[in-house]
C-alpha distance (Angstrom), angle and dihedral (degrees) to the residues before:
residue distance angle dihedral
M1 . . .
L2 3.78 . .
K3 3.78 133.9 .
K4 3.73 137.9 167.2
I5 3.82 122.4 -125.2
R6 3.86 106.3 -178.2
S7 3.73 105.2 -63.4
E8 3.78 92.5 -16.9
T9 3.76 127.7 102.1
V10 3.84 116.0 -154.2
L11 3.81 119.0 -161.8
K12 3.81 123.6 -169.6
G13 3.76 119.7 -148.7
I14 3.86 137.8 145.8
P15 3.84 116.3 -55.9
A16 3.80 103.1 -127.4
A17 3.79 106.3 164.0
P18 3.78 124.9 15.1
G19 3.77 129.1 -118.8
V20 3.85 140.0 68.6
A21 3.73 127.9 -88.5
I22 3.86 128.9 -175.0
G23 3.77 120.1 -173.4
P24 3.88 151.2 93.5
A25 3.81 119.0 -52.8
F26 3.76 122.5 -113.5
L27 3.78 105.9 -158.6
M28 3.75 114.6 -152.1
D29 3.83 94.2 -153.0
Q30 3.78 122.5 170.6
Q31 3.68 99.3 -155.9
D32 3.82 120.5 140.4
Y33 3.77 122.5 -110.3
I34 3.80 115.7 -108.3
V35 3.78 101.2 -115.9
P36 3.87 120.0 -162.3
E37 3.82 119.3 -135.0
R38 3.78 96.3 -124.9
V39 3.76 115.5 -176.5
I40 3.80 115.8 -143.9
S41 3.87 135.8 -157.7
D42 3.81 125.4 -122.2
E43 3.80 88.2 -103.5
E44 3.76 91.6 55.6
I45 3.86 94.7 54.4
P46 3.79 97.1 86.9
V47 3.74 89.0 48.5
E48 3.71 95.1 52.3
V49 3.82 91.9 46.3
A50 3.74 88.4 51.4
R51 3.82 92.3 47.9
F52 3.87 87.7 53.1
E53 3.82 94.4 50.5
E54 3.80 90.4 46.4
A55 3.83 91.5 51.2
V56 3.82 89.7 50.0
H57 3.74 91.1 49.3
H58 3.88 92.9 48.6
T59 3.88 88.8 48.8
K60 3.77 92.2 51.3
T61 3.83 91.3 49.0
E62 3.78 90.4 47.3
I63 3.85 94.1 50.5
Q64 3.83 92.2 43.1
S65 3.86 88.7 49.7
I66 3.78 91.8 51.8
K67 3.86 90.7 46.6
E68 3.77 90.9 52.2
K69 3.79 95.0 47.1
I70 3.86 90.0 48.9
A71 3.69 90.8 48.5
A72 3.84 91.6 51.7
Q73 3.85 94.8 43.1
V74 3.79 103.2 34.3
G75 3.79 109.3 11.0
S76 3.84 140.6 -76.5
M77 3.81 91.5 -101.8
D78 3.76 92.4 59.4
A79 3.85 92.5 45.5
Q80 3.87 93.4 59.1
I81 3.69 91.3 79.5
F82 3.75 88.4 84.1
D83 3.75 94.1 61.0
A84 3.73 89.9 87.2
H85 3.85 90.7 60.7
L86 3.88 90.4 47.7
L87 3.86 90.1 51.8
V88 3.80 90.3 55.1
L89 3.80 90.8 55.0
E90 3.79 90.1 50.8
D91 3.78 93.8 55.6
C92 3.78 103.8 121.0
M93 3.78 92.1 -164.3
L94 3.76 93.7 56.5
I95 3.85 93.7 44.2
D96 3.82 93.7 46.0
E97 3.86 91.8 46.4
V98 3.87 90.0 56.1
K99 3.72 93.8 49.6
K100 3.86 92.6 46.3
H101 3.76 92.7 53.1
I102 3.80 94.3 45.6
R103 3.84 85.5 58.6
S104 3.73 97.6 41.0
D105 3.82 102.8 35.8
K106 3.82 94.9 36.0
Y107 3.83 96.1 -141.5
G108 3.81 128.7 134.7
A109 3.75 117.0 -82.7
E110 3.78 97.2 -111.2
C111 3.87 90.9 54.5
V112 3.78 93.8 49.2
F113 3.79 92.8 44.3
T114 3.77 91.2 52.2
R115 3.77 93.0 50.8
V116 3.89 92.1 48.2
I117 3.86 92.7 47.1
K118 3.70 94.7 48.6
R119 3.86 89.7 50.5
Y120 3.82 89.5 51.8
V121 3.82 92.6 48.4
E122 3.84 89.1 49.4
V123 3.77 92.8 51.0
F124 3.79 91.6 49.1
E125 3.73 93.6 49.5
K126 3.81 93.3 51.2
I127 3.85 91.8 53.2
Q128 3.84 110.6 104.6
D129 3.83 92.5 -142.6
D130 3.76 104.9 99.8
Y131 3.73 96.4 -153.4
I132 3.82 93.3 52.4
K133 3.81 91.0 43.3
E134 3.82 89.1 56.8
R135 3.78 89.0 57.5
S136 3.83 89.0 72.8
T137 3.89 86.9 81.2
D138 3.87 89.3 60.4
V139 3.85 91.0 50.1
E140 3.79 91.2 48.9
D141 3.82 93.2 49.0
V142 3.77 93.0 49.0
G143 3.83 89.5 47.0
R144 3.80 90.7 57.3
R145 3.82 90.9 49.2
V146 3.76 93.8 52.1
L147 3.82 93.4 45.0
K148 3.73 88.8 51.5
H149 3.84 89.6 60.7
L150 3.82 92.9 40.0
M151 3.86 92.6 52.1
G152 3.73 97.4 37.7
E153 3.81 92.7 -120.8
S154 3.75 123.8 136.2
R155 3.69 110.8 -140.3
S156 3.77 119.8 139.1
H157 3.77 145.6 136.8
D158 3.83 93.7 -132.2
F159 3.73 92.4 127.8
E160 3.81 95.8 -175.9
H161 3.88 85.8 69.8
L162 3.80 95.8 56.2
G163 3.74 107.7 129.5
S164 3.79 97.8 -154.0
E165 3.87 140.2 19.4
L166 3.75 110.2 -74.1
V167 3.75 140.4 177.1
I168 3.78 112.6 -127.8
V169 3.85 113.9 -129.5
A170 3.82 115.9 -173.7
H171 3.83 144.3 147.5
D172 3.81 84.8 -120.9
I173 3.79 138.9 -27.1
S174 3.79 119.0 -111.7
P175 3.81 123.9 -150.9
S176 3.73 93.5 -114.0
D177 3.80 89.0 57.5
A178 3.79 91.3 42.0
V179 3.83 95.8 62.5
T180 3.86 88.3 58.3
M181 3.76 93.0 54.7
Y182 3.72 100.7 79.0
N183 3.85 87.0 104.2
K184 3.79 129.9 119.7
K185 3.77 92.1 -135.1
I186 3.82 92.6 73.9
L187 3.79 111.5 93.3
G188 3.77 100.9 -178.9
F189 3.81 150.6 -41.0
V190 3.81 134.0 -98.8
T191 3.74 119.6 178.7
D192 3.84 139.3 171.7
V193 3.75 94.7 -133.3
G194 3.83 140.4 34.2
G195 3.70 138.8 58.6
R196 3.86 144.3 -129.1
T197 3.80 93.4 -60.4
A198 3.88 98.9 40.2
H199 3.80 122.6 120.7
T200 3.76 90.6 -107.4
A201 3.79 90.8 57.0
I202 3.78 91.7 50.6
I203 3.87 90.5 50.0
A204 3.80 90.3 49.8
K205 3.77 94.1 51.0
S206 3.74 91.1 46.0
L207 3.76 91.0 53.3
G208 3.95 91.2 43.0
V209 3.85 93.3 -123.4
P210 3.81 128.7 129.1
A211 3.77 120.6 -103.4
V212 3.80 136.9 -169.9
L213 3.80 117.0 -169.1
G214 3.81 136.4 177.7
L215 3.74 96.9 45.9
K216 3.82 91.4 141.4
D217 3.84 98.6 -151.4
A218 3.79 106.4 24.2
T219 3.78 92.9 124.1
L220 3.82 90.0 56.7
R221 3.85 93.8 48.1
I222 3.83 97.5 43.1
S223 3.81 127.0 67.6
N224 3.76 131.2 -163.1
Q225 3.79 110.3 -78.3
D226 3.75 96.6 14.1
E227 3.77 110.8 148.4
I228 3.78 105.7 -117.5
I229 3.85 137.0 174.7
I230 3.81 122.6 -147.2
D231 3.76 118.4 -158.0
G232 3.88 101.6 -172.2
R233 3.82 91.1 -178.4
K234 3.80 95.0 63.3
G235 3.75 101.5 23.4
V236 3.82 93.9 -114.9
V237 3.76 129.0 145.1
I238 3.82 119.5 -172.4
I239 3.79 119.2 -161.6
N240 3.85 119.1 -154.4
P241 3.86 94.1 -6.2
T242 3.79 121.0 -159.9
E243 3.81 119.4 -108.3
E244 3.86 88.4 -103.7
T245 3.80 90.2 55.5
V246 3.73 93.5 46.8
E247 3.83 91.5 50.1
L248 3.83 90.4 49.7
Y249 3.75 92.6 53.2
R250 3.86 92.1 44.4
R251 3.75 87.2 58.9
E252 3.82 89.8 47.9
K253 3.81 89.4 51.2
E254 3.91 88.8 52.2
K255 3.79 88.5 52.2
I256 3.79 92.4 50.4
I257 3.81 90.3 49.9
Q258 3.72 90.8 51.3
Y259 3.84 90.4 44.9
E260 3.79 92.8 51.9
G261 3.90 89.0 48.7
S262 3.87 89.8 55.2
F263 3.82 87.9 70.8
A264 3.75 91.6 67.4
N265 3.74 93.2 91.7
I266 3.85 93.6 59.2
Q267 3.85 96.2 39.6
D268 3.85 93.2 105.8
V269 3.80 101.8 31.3
P270 3.89 125.3 89.3
A271 3.75 128.1 -101.3
E272 3.82 91.9 -100.8
T273 3.81 129.1 154.2
L274 3.78 123.8 -128.4
D275 3.78 90.4 -98.1
G276 3.80 94.6 49.6
H277 3.88 106.1 -96.6
R278 3.82 112.7 146.1
A279 3.82 128.2 -146.5
L280 3.81 126.5 -174.8
L281 3.83 115.8 -122.9
M282 3.86 113.9 -158.8
A283 3.74 134.8 168.8
N284 3.75 134.7 -114.4
F285 3.89 110.5 -126.8
E286 3.77 136.4 -169.7
M287 3.80 109.9 160.6
D288 3.81 143.6 12.2
G289 3.74 93.1 -99.8
E290 3.82 88.9 71.9
I291 3.90 96.1 58.8
P292 3.90 93.5 91.7
A293 3.84 92.3 53.2
V294 3.87 90.7 45.8
K295 3.80 88.2 55.1
K296 3.78 96.8 39.2
Y297 3.84 94.0 56.0
R298 3.83 91.7 43.6
A299 3.82 99.1 -119.7
E300 3.68 109.5 -168.7
G301 3.87 90.3 -138.0
I302 3.76 141.6 -42.9
G303 3.80 110.0 -68.0
L304 3.85 93.8 -179.5
Y305 3.79 125.7 23.3
R306 3.76 105.4 -174.5
T307 3.87 107.6 -150.3
E308 3.82 98.1 -179.2
F309 3.77 92.9 93.8
F310 3.86 89.6 73.1
Y311 3.79 88.3 64.9
M312 3.81 100.2 43.5
N313 3.83 125.2 110.0
R314 3.76 99.0 -13.6
L315 3.79 132.4 116.9
D316 3.71 96.7 -134.0
L317 3.82 136.4 46.4
P318 3.89 119.3 -104.9
T319 3.78 109.9 -102.4
E320 3.81 124.0 -125.2
E321 3.83 90.2 -109.5
E322 3.82 91.4 52.5
Q323 3.74 92.0 52.1
F324 3.80 95.7 41.5
K325 3.88 91.3 55.0
A326 3.83 90.0 49.2
Y327 3.83 95.8 48.9
R328 3.84 91.2 40.6
K329 3.81 91.1 54.0
I330 3.80 95.7 52.6
A331 3.82 92.0 42.5
E332 3.75 90.6 55.5
E333 3.78 93.6 41.1
M334 3.82 92.0 54.2
A335 3.82 100.5 36.1
P336 2.94 128.7 161.9
H337 3.87 87.0 23.3
P338 3.81 117.2 84.9
V339 3.77 122.1 -97.4
I340 3.82 114.4 -161.0
I341 3.75 112.5 -162.0
R342 3.80 118.6 -159.0
T343 3.75 115.4 -148.0
L344 3.81 119.9 -121.9
D345 3.88 111.2 -50.9
L346 3.70 103.7 -176.9
G347 3.84 122.9 155.2
G348 3.71 134.3 52.2
D349 3.92 106.3 56.4
K350 3.85 92.7 -8.8
F351 3.84 117.8 105.0
L352 3.74 114.9 -113.1
S353 3.66 124.9 -134.8
S354 3.81 137.9 177.9
I355 3.84 91.8 -20.9
H356 3.81 103.1 105.5
L357 3.79 107.6 -127.3
P358 3.76 130.2 157.2
K359 3.85 118.0 -123.6
E360 3.80 111.8 -95.6
M361 3.79 127.5 -146.4
A362 3.88 87.8 -137.9
P363 3.80 106.9 26.0
F364 3.80 91.5 175.0
L365 3.72 89.7 59.6
G366 3.87 96.7 38.6
S367 3.81 138.5 71.3
R368 3.77 102.6 -27.2
A369 3.81 141.8 131.7
I370 3.81 112.8 -13.3
R371 3.80 93.3 3.5
L372 3.82 90.0 58.0
C373 3.90 90.7 46.9
L374 3.79 91.4 52.4
E375 3.80 90.5 48.5
E376 3.85 93.3 45.9
Q377 3.79 97.0 40.8
E378 3.78 97.1 163.8
I379 3.89 90.5 57.7
F380 3.86 86.3 45.8
R381 3.91 93.4 50.9
T382 3.76 91.3 48.2
Q383 3.76 90.8 56.5
L384 3.79 94.6 43.4
R385 3.78 91.2 53.2
A386 3.81 91.3 51.8
I387 3.84 91.8 49.3
L388 3.81 93.6 45.4
R389 3.85 92.3 49.2
A390 3.89 89.4 48.8
S391 3.83 91.6 49.4
V392 3.86 92.7 82.2
Y393 3.84 92.2 60.3
G394 3.80 99.5 63.9
N395 3.74 146.7 -20.0
V396 3.87 96.4 -49.1
S397 3.78 128.2 169.6
M398 3.81 130.2 172.0
M399 3.82 132.8 -145.7
Y400 3.74 135.4 -168.0
P401 3.85 118.4 -132.5
M402 3.84 127.4 -139.9
I403 3.83 96.3 15.3
A404 3.80 107.2 169.5
G405 3.83 98.7 -173.5
P406 3.83 148.9 -28.9
G407 3.86 93.5 -64.9
E408 3.82 94.6 62.4
L409 3.76 91.0 42.7
R410 3.82 90.8 54.2
A411 3.82 91.0 47.9
A412 3.72 91.6 51.8
N413 3.84 92.5 45.6
G414 3.79 88.2 49.3
V415 3.81 90.3 59.6
L416 3.76 90.8 45.1
K417 3.82 90.8 50.5
G418 3.76 90.7 53.1
V419 3.87 91.8 49.6
K420 3.83 90.9 48.8
Q421 3.73 90.6 53.4
R422 3.80 95.3 51.6
L423 3.83 89.7 48.5
R424 3.81 89.9 53.4
E425 3.81 91.1 49.5
K426 3.80 90.5 52.7
G427 3.85 91.7 46.4
V428 3.87 92.8 -117.8
S429 3.83 112.6 157.0
F430 3.81 120.2 -124.6
N431 3.71 136.7 151.2
E432 3.86 104.4 -89.8
N433 3.86 90.8 -161.8
M434 3.88 97.6 46.4
P435 3.79 103.3 149.7
V436 3.76 114.9 -114.2
G437 3.78 118.6 -156.6
V438 3.84 141.6 -174.3
M439 3.78 128.0 -128.4
I440 3.78 112.0 -136.6
E441 3.85 100.5 -146.6
V442 3.88 103.1 137.6
P443 3.85 130.0 54.4
A444 3.79 90.2 -117.9
A445 3.78 90.1 62.8
A446 3.84 92.7 47.6
M447 3.74 90.3 48.3
T448 3.85 92.0 51.4
A449 3.78 95.9 38.4
D450 3.74 92.1 118.7
L451 3.80 88.5 58.5
L452 3.83 95.1 43.9
A453 3.80 92.4 47.3
K454 3.81 88.7 65.0
E455 3.81 92.9 59.1
C456 3.80 104.0 39.9
N457 3.82 142.0 54.4
F458 3.79 101.6 -126.5
F459 3.84 145.7 -11.5
S460 3.82 129.8 -122.9
I461 3.79 115.3 -169.6
G462 3.84 112.0 -143.1
T463 3.81 97.7 -156.3
N464 3.72 96.6 -177.7
D465 3.80 91.8 66.4
L466 3.71 95.7 31.0
I467 3.84 90.8 58.4
Q468 3.83 89.7 45.4
Y469 3.80 95.8 52.3
T470 3.75 96.0 38.3
L471 3.83 94.6 50.8
A472 3.84 97.3 33.7
V473 3.84 90.0 -123.3
D474 3.73 125.3 140.2
R475 3.73 102.0 -129.9
T476 3.88 94.4 -158.0
N477 3.77 92.7 54.8
E478 3.81 111.3 93.5
K479 3.78 89.9 -159.9
M480 3.78 89.4 65.5
A481 3.80 95.0 49.2
Q482 3.80 92.9 108.6
F483 3.74 91.1 56.9
Y484 3.83 94.5 49.2
E485 3.86 99.9 97.5
P486 3.85 115.0 173.8
G487 3.86 90.2 -175.6
H488 3.85 95.7 51.0
P489 3.77 110.4 139.1
A490 3.78 91.2 -124.7
V491 3.78 91.6 56.8
L492 3.82 93.1 45.1
R493 3.83 91.1 50.1
L494 3.83 91.7 51.7
I495 3.75 91.1 49.2
R496 3.89 90.3 48.2
R497 3.86 89.4 50.3
T498 3.83 91.3 48.6
I499 3.81 94.1 49.8
S500 3.85 92.6 46.4
A501 3.72 91.4 50.4
A502 3.78 91.9 49.1
H503 3.82 94.8 49.3
D504 3.80 91.0 44.7
A505 3.85 86.9 58.9
N506 3.86 90.2 43.8
I507 3.87 95.2 -116.7
K508 3.81 129.2 125.2
V509 3.79 127.7 -107.9
G510 3.77 130.8 -159.2
V511 3.85 137.9 173.2
C512 3.75 121.6 -127.9
G513 3.89 99.0 175.6
E514 3.87 127.8 98.6
M515 3.88 89.9 -87.0
A516 3.75 88.2 75.4
G517 3.75 92.8 64.9
D518 3.84 95.9 47.1
P519 3.86 109.3 102.8
V520 3.86 93.9 -148.9
L521 3.85 99.5 40.6
S522 3.79 92.4 40.7
V523 3.81 87.6 64.8
V524 3.83 89.1 53.3
L525 3.88 88.9 51.1
L526 3.81 90.1 48.0
G527 3.73 90.8 51.6
L528 3.80 91.5 50.4
G529 3.76 87.1 58.8
L530 3.77 103.3 -101.4
D531 3.91 111.9 171.6
S532 3.83 101.6 -157.4
F533 3.74 141.1 17.3
S534 3.81 125.9 -154.0
M535 3.83 120.7 -168.0
S536 3.79 146.0 140.3
P537 3.85 106.1 -51.0
S538 3.77 95.7 -118.5
T539 3.83 90.9 57.8
I540 3.77 94.9 59.5
P541 3.88 97.2 86.2
V542 3.83 89.2 50.4
I543 3.78 94.6 53.2
K544 3.78 92.0 41.1
R545 3.80 91.3 57.5
A546 3.74 89.9 46.9
M547 3.72 92.1 55.7
R548 3.81 94.2 44.2
S549 3.73 91.4 53.8
I550 3.77 98.6 62.5
K551 3.85 140.6 45.9
F552 3.79 120.1 -107.8
S553 3.72 89.6 -129.9
D554 3.81 90.0 58.2
A555 3.83 91.5 47.6
Q556 3.80 89.2 52.3
E557 3.88 92.2 50.9
L558 3.84 91.0 47.2
A559 3.73 91.6 50.5
R560 3.84 90.4 51.4
Q561 3.80 91.0 51.6
A562 3.82 95.1 44.8
L563 3.79 90.2 56.5
R564 3.84 88.5 61.4
L565 3.75 92.3 59.0
S566 3.84 126.7 100.4
T567 3.81 107.6 -137.5
G568 3.76 140.3 26.0
Q569 3.79 90.8 -116.0
E570 3.80 89.6 54.8
V571 3.82 91.1 51.1
E572 3.81 93.0 50.9
E573 3.88 93.3 45.1
F574 3.79 90.6 48.9
M575 3.78 94.0 46.7
T576 3.78 92.6 47.7
A577 3.73 93.8 51.4
E578 3.83 93.8 46.2
L579 3.81 94.7 47.2
T580 3.83 89.3 49.5
R581 3.72 88.2 53.4
L582 3.85 97.7 42.6
A583 3.81 96.2 41.9
P584 3.81 108.4 20.3
D585 3.79 90.1 160.9
A586 3.80 90.5 59.2
F587 3.78 108.2 30.4
N588 3.78 130.4 53.9
Q589 3.77 127.6 -156.3
E590 3.83 91.6 -91.5
G591 3.77 91.2 59.4
Q592 3.67 92.2 -109.1
L593 3.85 124.7 128.9
K594 3.72 115.3 -103.9
């Protein structure tokens, strides 16, 4: 949807992270440099070879510097994704081929290097092995960095070097770019693709910046340094706004700042309803850079520790020691609060790394999560050993993702039992009673929740995937956004069934999907009897206020009535109207907290 307002251009996308940002655009384009075919003389050959060697040296230094800064700011595990780039620069065959052609073809270094790099990329892309084929991206990225130095142009995605506050505009955001984004100079995100549960949305919420995704052609309509406004609440992006529009949104930003300040009085009180019912509010967590936010917003633990990032965009697998140190650190940081570590959940929309897997036509239905772990048991055992060793340093629990029934749970626990036995034999300490839970993410798990509850210590409902599989909607496809209904009766009934089965078996159940951070739907979940909610840290005060504004008995009655409705839209409209009536000082007519 596109319309013109005077000199303004207004784009409508998917609201992925709330807030307002005003600033210049930084376009993460991937276009090639225009390289001149410069003929050189015999006398110039040594100069061009030296220029090339110097460019390679500067690129190595640049990447190593980025790696070290990321290691210091976010963690050494996250920094290792740049190892693949360094290995490209250490490829003697590539380096020698460029020098040889400078001497034989007598063209400038940038021209020869471009030809060689393109040939390497073409070779990689033609190889049938999918893992090797994916390495072409690393070669292209390194090529741009070397050309930047050869041509004296400054163009890079090293976000810690940004000189001013910028709005990131991209087709999509890769994990290697994501780890460099824990930087205060980033104001917000705009992307062509993605939806509310996309990785970019998770990054934005973690950083506490607004994001609008699924704009389709934003990268074609926005240029570098264009002044843009992001309204993450409504999913609106305004390009080259008028002075009147800028002033309007500045006032909106001031209101948001005042609004966020209004949460100060509930910062250190529990999430307790007006009639004394308590709920546990925890944080979703991915990397060390999020620890300050987890503590700032008073999370009562980590309800979801995503471990996939250790495996993304690197040439090797993370060692047991690397993982142990990372898990131990967060366990000690959060003690005595609980830390729930999810075992490896690669596949689907997650980026693959050094684990050799063929491309699948339907990756969300293929080898992912616990299925992948049971196929690649040595990788699984390494992670289990690290988690078990870390379990003595805090209140650590572990959960398996994508369990579809008791058979998979027993298979996973069989591997765990073997790992425990070997640790005992070696005299390695671990918590013998570490709780082991199951993520309820597919309808099969919800329908067999009564059976699963007999064989695990707790449930965690992953609503992002549960909604996707229940409604047959690809949650990463912006074209399907209208069909992605968290409040759909089928979803609510599966959640109710899961909670009931858990409580019948005297085990706890939480939610770690985006539903947990929705003020309206969180009240439905509360009314259904959910014990804990895990969300982006910055969302915790919002949900806490929602819960402190109502009675638990009212939430139970609203949940009962919501389950009788026919569509997700009806559920959200009903809940909004009722919460506005029951707590007019807290909720407005849009279902947002005042």
